[in-house]
C-alpha positions as semicolon CSV with decimal commas, in nm:
position;residue;x (nm);y (nm);z (nm)
1;M;23,772;5,926;22,910
2;K;23,449;5,783;23,053
3;V;23,245;5,554;22,830
4;V;22,888;5,428;22,876
5;L;22,769;5,189;22,605
6;G;22,507;4,922;22,665
7;R;22,638;4,679;22,407
8;D;22,954;4,497;22,512
9;D;23,091;4,483;22,158
10;L;23,068;4,861;22,121
11;A;23,210;4,928;22,465
12;E;23,500;4,686;22,436
13;A;23,597;4,821;22,095
14;A;23,584;5,182;22,211
15;V;23,779;5,121;22,530
16;Q;24,049;4,923;22,349
17;A;24,086;5,193;22,083
18;I;24,112;5,475;22,337
19;G;24,361;5,288;22,550
20;A;24,467;5,336;22,911
21;Q;24,279;5,663;22,957
22;A;23,943;5,492;22,891
23;E;23,709;5,392;23,173
24;R;23,390;5,198;23,105
25;L;23,108;5,277;23,346
26;D;22,850;5,002;23,390
27;I;22,521;5,194;23,403
28;R;22,209;4,992;23,325
29;P;21,967;5,053;23,174
30;V;22,193;5,265;22,962
31;H;21,944;5,553;22,927
32;K;22,005;5,637;23,295
33;A;22,342;5,784;23,195
34;A;22,181;6,027;22,951
35;R;22,080;6,303;23,192
36;G;22,426;6,339;23,344
37;M;22,598;6,328;23,007
38;V;22,375;6,599;22,860
39;S;22,359;6,833;23,158
40;E;22,700;6,789;23,322
41;S;22,923;6,615;23,063
42;S;22,968;6,345;23,329
43;V;23,033;6,087;23,055
44;D;23,250;6,150;22,750
45;I;23,120;5,888;22,505
46;C;22,768;5,766;22,570
47;E;22,488;5,570;22,409
48;L;22,192;5,808;22,384
49;P;21,831;5,772;22,274
50;I;21,807;5,963;21,947
51;V;21,528;6,188;22,080
52;T;21,747;6,280;22,377
53;L;22,025;6,378;22,137
54;L;21,785;6,588;21,929
55;Q;21,655;6,763;22,240
56;A;22,010;6,826;22,359
57;V;22,100;6,991;22,030
58;A;21,777;7,193;22,028
59;H;21,863;7,324;22,375
60;D;22,224;7,396;22,275
61;K;22,386;7,134;22,495
62;P;22,752;7,045;22,421
63;V;22,673;6,702;22,274
64;L;22,771;6,570;21,930
65;L;22,641;6,281;21,720
66;L;22,874;5,998;21,625
67;P;22,701;5,807;21,343
68;I;22,685;5,468;21,510
69;V;22,362;5,275;21,554
70;A;22,356;5,121;21,901
71;L;21,994;5,004;21,876
72;A;21,745;4,988;21,589
73;R;21,428;4,781;21,580
74;P;21,067;4,764;21,461
75;Q;20,828;4,957;21,687
76;H;20,471;4,885;21,579
77;Q;20,437;4,605;21,835
78;T;20,499;4,836;22,129
79;L;20,140;4,964;22,158
80;V;19,961;4,712;22,380
81;T;19,637;4,664;22,570
82;C;19,494;4,417;22,818
83;G;19,143;4,436;22,671
84;E;18,970;4,413;22,337
85;L;19,028;4,774;22,233
86;T;19,170;4,847;21,888
87;V;19,362;5,135;21,736
88;D;19,026;5,275;21,622
89;N;18,931;5,324;21,989
90;I;19,239;5,513;22,099
91;E;19,105;5,869;22,077
92;G;18,942;5,958;22,407
93;R;19,118;5,671;22,587
94;S;19,419;5,669;22,819
95;V;19,763;5,564;22,696
96;G;20,059;5,533;22,930
97;V;20,423;5,579;22,828
98;R;20,730;5,603;23,049
99;S;20,826;5,948;22,924
100;W;20,691;6,178;22,655
101;S;21,048;6,202;22,525
102;Q;21,104;5,826;22,517
103;T;21,215;5,741;22,163
104;T;20,991;5,434;22,136
105;G;20,692;5,651;22,224
106;V;20,783;5,915;21,967
107;W;20,806;5,651;21,693
108;M;20,480;5,483;21,796
109;R;20,285;5,810;21,815
110;G;20,423;5,901;21,476
111;F;20,284;5,579;21,330
112;L;19,947;5,641;21,493
113;A;19,918;5,986;21,338
114;E;20,070;5,902;20,999
115;Q;19,927;5,557;20,929
116;Y;19,608;5,547;21,133
117;G;19,492;5,910;21,130
118;V;19,491;5,943;21,509
119;D;19,461;6,298;21,643
120;L;19,721;6,274;21,918
121;R;19,568;6,566;22,107
122;Q;19,245;6,372;22,146
123;V;19,420;6,098;22,344
124;D;19,459;6,099;22,724
125;W;19,838;6,066;22,747
126;V;19,986;5,969;23,084
127;V;20,362;5,988;23,149
128;Y;20,572;5,886;23,447
129;E;20,910;6,057;23,396
130;G;21,042;6,381;23,257
131;A;21,288;6,428;22,973
132;H;21,661;6,360;23,006
133;V;21,715;6,723;22,901
134;A;21,599;6,929;23,199
135;E;21,485;7,227;22,992
136;Q;21,247;7,018;22,781
137;R;20,885;7,041;22,898
138;D;20,598;6,810;22,812
139;P;20,305;6,946;22,610
140;S;20,012;7,094;22,798
141;W;19,791;6,811;22,670
142;V;19,997;6,544;22,850
143;R;19,945;6,462;23,217
144;R;20,199;6,334;23,468
145;S;20,137;6,044;23,706
146;D;20,329;5,966;24,022
147;G;20,232;5,600;23,993
148;H;20,403;5,315;23,810
149;L;20,345;5,246;23,441
150;Q;20,337;4,866;23,451
151;T;20,119;4,861;23,762
152;D;19,869;5,110;23,621
153;F;19,855;4,922;23,293
154;L;19,805;4,577;23,444
155;N;19,536;4,694;23,689
156;R;19,346;4,854;23,397
157;S;19,392;5,213;23,513
158;L;19,522;5,266;23,158
159;D;19,348;5,151;22,843
160;F;19,670;5,123;22,644
161;A;20,045;5,149;22,700
162;I;20,354;5,192;22,488
163;L;20,602;4,941;22,624
164;G;20,936;4,842;22,476
165;N;21,183;4,668;22,705
166;E;20,942;4,726;22,995
167;L;20,684;4,478;22,860
168;P;20,594;4,239;23,144
169;A;20,522;3,871;23,090
170;D;20,145;3,849;23,120
171;D;19,905;3,645;22,906
172;R;19,646;3,925;22,913
173;I;19,867;4,159;22,712
174;R;19,819;4,179;22,339
175;T;19,957;4,397;22,064
176;V;19,702;4,651;21,941
177;I;19,809;4,672;21,576
178;P;19,715;4,349;21,394
179;D;20,010;4,176;21,226
180;A;20,241;4,435;21,376
181;G;20,554;4,263;21,246
182;Q;20,430;4,265;20,888
183;V;20,311;4,626;20,917
184;A;20,651;4,729;21,052
185;E;20,832;4,546;20,774
186;A;20,615;4,714;20,509
187;W;20,670;5,055;20,670
188;S;21,047;5,004;20,665
189;R;21,043;4,890;20,303
190;E;20,854;5,204;20,206
191;K;21,077;5,437;20,409
192;G;21,404;5,261;20,337
193;F;21,515;5,221;20,698
194;V;21,439;5,057;21,033
195;P;21,352;5,294;21,321
196;V;21,662;5,390;21,517
197;N;21,637;5,409;21,895
198;H;21,991;5,465;22,022
199;V;22,300;5,624;21,873
200;V;22,641;5,714;22,016
201;A;22,725;6,067;22,126
202;V;23,038;6,244;22,248
203;T;23,074;6,561;22,451
204;E;23,222;6,869;22,288
205;K;23,480;6,878;22,566
206;A;23,608;6,529;22,482
207;A;23,597;6,594;22,107
208;R;23,798;6,915;22,140
209;G;24,036;6,780;22,402
210;N;24,120;6,449;22,241
211;P;23,987;6,430;21,885
212;E;24,221;6,148;21,785
213;A;24,090;5,924;22,062
214;V;23,731;6,001;21,959
215;R;23,809;5,919;21,596
216;A;23,984;5,598;21,699
217;A;23,687;5,489;21,911
218;Y;23,446;5,567;21,628
219;H;23,637;5,366;21,369
220;A;23,682;5,073;21,608
221;M;23,314;5,034;21,696
222;P;23,088;4,798;21,501
223;D;22,787;4,959;21,327
224;A;22,972;5,281;21,250
225;V;22,742;5,353;20,959
226;G;22,843;5,703;20,853
227;F;22,621;6,009;20,852
228;E;22,425;5,946;20,532
229;A;22,295;5,609;20,655
230;L;22,130;5,793;20,945
231;R;21,976;6,075;20,743
232;G;21,644;5,895;20,680
233;P;21,564;5,766;21,030
234;V;21,693;6,073;21,214
235;T;21,505;6,313;20,986
236;Q;21,186;6,111;21,031
237;V;21,199;6,085;21,410
238;A;21,291;6,455;21,434
239;A;20,979;6,541;21,233
240;Y;20,763;6,319;21,453
241;A;20,914;6,472;21,769
242;L;20,851;6,826;21,648
243;E;20,489;6,747;21,561
244;Q;20,443;6,599;21,909
245;E;20,602;6,897;22,087
246;A;20,890;6,682;22,203
247;L;21,127;6,938;22,046
248;P;21,123;7,316;22,104
249;R;21,238;7,385;21,748
250;P;21,318;7,196;21,427
251;V;21,651;7,013;21,427
252;E;21,780;6,942;21,078
253;F;22,004;6,644;21,016
254;D;22,269;6,860;20,850
255;E;22,290;7,064;21,171
256;L;22,398;6,750;21,356
257;V;22,657;6,669;21,090
258;E;22,798;7,022;21,085
259;R;22,831;7,037;21,465
260;T;23,030;6,712;21,473
261;C;23,248;6,791;21,173
262;E;23,326;7,143;21,289
263;I;23,460;7,032;21,626
264;L;23,636;6,722;21,489
265;E;23,791;6,939;21,219
266;G;23,583;6,810;20,931
267;R;23,645;6,438;20,960
268;L;23,584;6,125;21,161
């Protein structure tokens, strides 16, 4: 059973619980394993961006949610600029993001629309990669670049960028939203959760073929939160993704739960 988990504590716990049949693959950054897992079931248990999981379910891929949070964090600080522009200037300006389906970008665009009244279709969105789910297409109002996000941003070809782990060390860069940490904290207090980026998924093949090993891995991993703890963040990011045309159809949280429970015979 092949396992790709970015966090060592999750990976070590899963591999130990599964036993001799487990093989940990060291793929970094971890999101590079997503495409193969979704399209070819090349990995059995894998850390996935939550938007990738939602897209996989929407396109009827054989992927199931295990309710484990691999990565959750504030996101308001990820919108950056090298100039003096503010969030009030974003309509009509260019904003770069690695992929339209990138979970950090979906969260940040959701904040812009919900909290700041930004009409996302009035922004010049520039992306550099496609979705991990091959069938998912970007909206018509998003353009693709064959350049490099960091390079374009630092040479001022882009007015803004949404950068998470890709943020380079450069004194010119500043966060667009003032007091982003405080804004993020207030948002989370109001919503009752911190934005979730990555969860753990399992293929239907692995779940059907060795359900006891999947259950053992789930119970052994830290941050196995249970389905209800994920209802708020997953429902919210699914709504944002649908509004942004990052999903072809609505994906309800209960659909994710039912898919997992049906194949694992109603329990984890």
